[in-house]
C-alpha positions in Angstrom: 0.0 0.0 0.0 1.4 3.3 -1.1 0.5 6.6 0.7 0.0 9.4 -1.8 0.4 12.5 0.2 -0.9 15.9 -0.9 1.7 18.1 0.7 0.2 21.5 -0.1 -1.8 22.0 3.1 1.1 20.7 5.2 3.4 23.3 3.7 1.1 26.1 4.6 0.6 24.8 8.1 4.3 24.4 8.6 5.1 28.1 8.1 2.4 29.3 10.5 3.6 31.4 13.4 7.2 30.2 13.5 8.8 33.4 14.7 7.2 35.3 17.6 7.0 39.1 18.0 9.4 39.0 20.9 12.0 37.1 18.8 11.7 39.7 16.0 12.3 42.5 18.5 15.3 40.7 19.8 16.7 40.2 16.3 16.6 44.0 15.8 18.9 44.4 18.8 21.2 41.6 17.6 21.6 42.5 14.0 22.7 45.9 12.6 20.6 46.2 9.5 17.1 45.3 8.4 18.5 43.1 5.7 20.3 41.0 8.2 17.1 40.7 10.3 15.2 39.7 7.1 17.9 37.1 6.3 17.7 35.7 9.9 13.9 35.6 9.6 13.8 33.7 6.3 16.4 31.2 7.6 14.3 30.6 10.8 11.1 30.1 8.7 12.9 27.8 6.2 14.6 25.6 8.8 11.8 25.2 11.2 9.3 24.9 8.4 11.1 21.9 6.9 11.5 20.4 10.4 7.7 20.7 11.0 6.9 19.4 7.6 9.1 16.3 8.0 7.6 15.6 11.4 4.1 15.9 10.1 4.9 13.4 7.3 6.3 10.9 9.8 3.3 11.3 12.1 1.0 10.8 9.2 2.6 7.5 8.2 2.7 6.3 11.8 -1.0 7.0 12.2 -1.9 5.3 9.0 0.1 2.2 10.1 -1.8 2.2 13.4 -5.3 2.2 11.9 -4.9 0.2 8.6 -4.6 -3.5 8.3 -2.7 -3.1 5.0 1.0 -2.3 5.5 2.2 1.1 4.2 5.2 0.1 2.1 6.1 3.6 0.9 4.9 7.1 0.4 5.0 9.7 -2.4 4.8 13.4 -2.1 2.9 15.8 -4.4 3.0 19.6 -4.5 1.4 22.3 -6.7 3.8 24.5 -8.5 2.0 25.0 -11.8 3.0 28.5 -13.0 1.0 27.8 -16.2 -2.2 26.4 -14.6 -4.6 25.4 -17.3 -7.5 26.1 -14.8 -6.4 29.7 -14.4 -6.4 30.0 -18.2 -10.0 28.8 -18.2 -11.2 31.0 -15.4 -9.5 34.2 -14.2 -11.4 34.0 -10.9 -10.2 30.4 -10.1 -8.7 30.5 -6.6 -8.6 34.3 -6.7 -10.1 34.3 -3.2 -6.9 32.7 -1.8 -4.8 34.8 0.5 -1.2 34.8 -0.7 1.4 33.4 1.7 4.8 35.1 1.5 6.9 32.3 2.8 5.5 28.9 1.7 7.4 29.2 -1.6 10.7 28.3 0.3 9.3 25.0 1.4 7.8 24.3 -2.0 11.2 24.9 -3.6 12.8 22.6 -1.1 10.4 19.7 -2.0 10.5 20.5 -5.7 14.2 19.7 -5.5 13.7 16.8 -3.2 11.6 14.2 -4.9 8.1 15.7 -4.6 6.2 15.3 -7.8 5.1 18.5 -9.5 4.1 19.9 -12.9 3.9 23.4 -14.4 0.4 22.9 -15.8 -1.3 20.4 -13.5 -1.9 20.6 -9.8 -1.0 18.1 -7.1 -4.6 16.8 -7.2 -4.2 15.9 -10.9 -0.9 14.2 -10.3 -2.3 12.1 -7.5 -5.1 11.1 -9.7 -2.7 9.9 -12.4 -0.6 8.0 -9.9 -3.7 6.4 -8.3 -4.8 5.1 -11.7 -1.3 3.7 -12.3 -1.3 1.8 -8.9 -4.9 0.6 -9.2 -7.7 0.9 -6.6 -6.8 -0.9 -3.4 -3.1 -0.3 -3.7 -3.0 3.3 -2.5 -4.3 5.5 0.2 -4.8 9.2 -0.6 -3.7 11.5 2.2 -5.1 15.0 1.9 -7.4 17.6 3.5 -8.8 18.4 0.0 -12.2 16.9 -0.5 -11.7 17.2 -4.3 -9.5 14.1 -4.1 -12.4 12.0 -2.9 -13.6 11.9 -6.5 -10.7 9.5 -7.3 -12.1 6.8 -5.1 -10.3 4.1 -3.1 -8.8 4.6 0.4 -8.9 8.2 1.6 -7.7 9.9 4.8 -7.7 13.5 5.9 -4.9 14.8 8.2 -7.1 17.7 9.4 -6.6 18.2 13.1 -9.0 19.7 15.7 -8.8 20.5 19.4 -9.1 17.5 21.7 -11.9 17.8 24.3 -12.9 16.0 27.4 -16.3 14.5 28.3 -17.5 17.9 29.4 -16.6 19.6 26.1 -13.6 21.4 27.5 -10.4 21.8 25.5 -7.6 19.5 26.8 -4.3 21.3 27.2 -0.7 20.0 27.5 1.8 20.9 30.2 2.6 24.2 28.6 -1.1 25.3 28.4 -1.3 24.6 24.6 -4.4 22.8 23.2 -3.9 19.2 22.4 -4.7 18.5 18.8 -6.1 15.3 17.3 -7.1 14.0 13.9 -10.7 14.6 13.1 -10.9 11.6 10.8 -10.2 8.6 13.0 -10.4 5.9 10.4 -9.4 5.6 6.8 -12.4 5.9 4.5 -13.0 3.7 1.5 -14.8 5.5 -1.4 -16.4 3.3 -4.1 -16.2 4.3 -7.7 -19.9 5.1 -7.7 -19.6 7.3 -4.6 -16.5 9.0 -6.1 -18.4 9.8 -9.3 -21.4 11.2 -7.4 -19.1 13.5 -5.5 -17.9 15.1 -8.7 -21.5 15.8 -9.9 -22.5 17.1 -6.5 -19.7 19.7 -6.8 -20.9 20.5 -10.3 -24.2 21.5 -8.8 -23.0 23.2 -5.6 -19.7 24.6 -6.8 -16.6 24.9 -4.7 -16.2 28.0 -2.5 -12.6 27.1 -1.5 -11.5 27.3 -5.2 -13.9 30.2 -6.0 -16.0 28.0 -8.5 -19.6 29.0 -8.6 -22.2 26.3 -9.0 -25.9 26.7 -9.8 -27.7 29.6 -8.1 -29.3 28.5 -4.7 -28.2 24.9 -5.1 -26.7 23.6 -1.9 -25.8 20.0 -0.8 -29.4 19.1 0.2 -30.9 20.4 -3.1 -28.1 18.7 -5.1 -28.9 15.4 -3.4 -32.5 15.8 -4.3 -31.7 16.6 -8.0 -29.5 13.5 -8.2 -31.6 11.2 -6.2 -33.4 9.3 -9.0 -30.9 10.0 -11.7 -30.1 7.2 -14.1 -27.2 9.2 -15.6 -25.7 11.9 -13.4 -23.9 13.5 -16.3 -27.2 14.0 -18.2 -29.1 15.1 -15.1 -26.6 17.8 -14.2 -26.2 19.0 -17.8 -30.0 19.5 -18.0 -29.9 21.6 -14.8 -27.3 23.9 -16.4 -29.2 24.1 -19.7 -32.5 24.9 -18.0 -30.6 28.0 -16.5 -29.1 28.9 -19.9 -25.6 28.1 -18.5 -24.3 25.6 -21.1 -20.9 27.3 -21.3 -20.6 27.3 -17.5 -21.2 23.6 -17.5 -18.2 23.0 -19.9 -15.9 25.3 -17.9 -16.9 24.0 -14.4 -16.4 20.4 -15.6 -12.9 21.2 -16.7 -12.2 23.1 -13.4 -13.6 20.4 -11.1 -12.7 17.1 -12.9 -9.3 15.8 -11.9 -7.2 14.8 -14.8 
């Protein structure tokens, strides 16, 4: 069993709050120029960021080994670098709602040069989809916080963490007063090809707010479920909903934006 790890979210989490305000103030008393402070800052973010990222990868593999019957024999890393994204060529608003991070590029460059799979046109999601098809269903587990990857099918696990709470609903803290975090998804989920296909067409109806993709007006998850409930062909059912709203071109564009390659 090969773990296909979507590293993008881990990279962003790994550069979060590495240097404190007090440390920055101390740096201004230690170094003579702003450029020296900046250099120190970037080195701190890079070194600690890589350390956090590596630890998170190890924890992820260890957790999967503890909850899966199948042995994890290896893992592969995937990152998004695509400077020529075909999706952004299709839609200028695609992911335009994302706040830019000024430091994650350093970690991305590190993994670009250290065996993480990447492409200048396709995103990590697409590359994972290709690799999953090569390995064959049942021979991989997709590791990601991105729900889009559920449309691939097979074993899926999200490394999203939440605060651990006691029986009274109070946050559990460690010895330093920091909240103890735990994985929200306790078990690995198996998604059948039929379920995976339905997830795609659900998104075609509802859209994807995280990627700034608009679905059909006033169609949320509940209404989407109702639309697809008795469908004999999801593709046709969804296409008809777009055509009824005179959004034939939107159907073509959204399909290309949402469907993994």
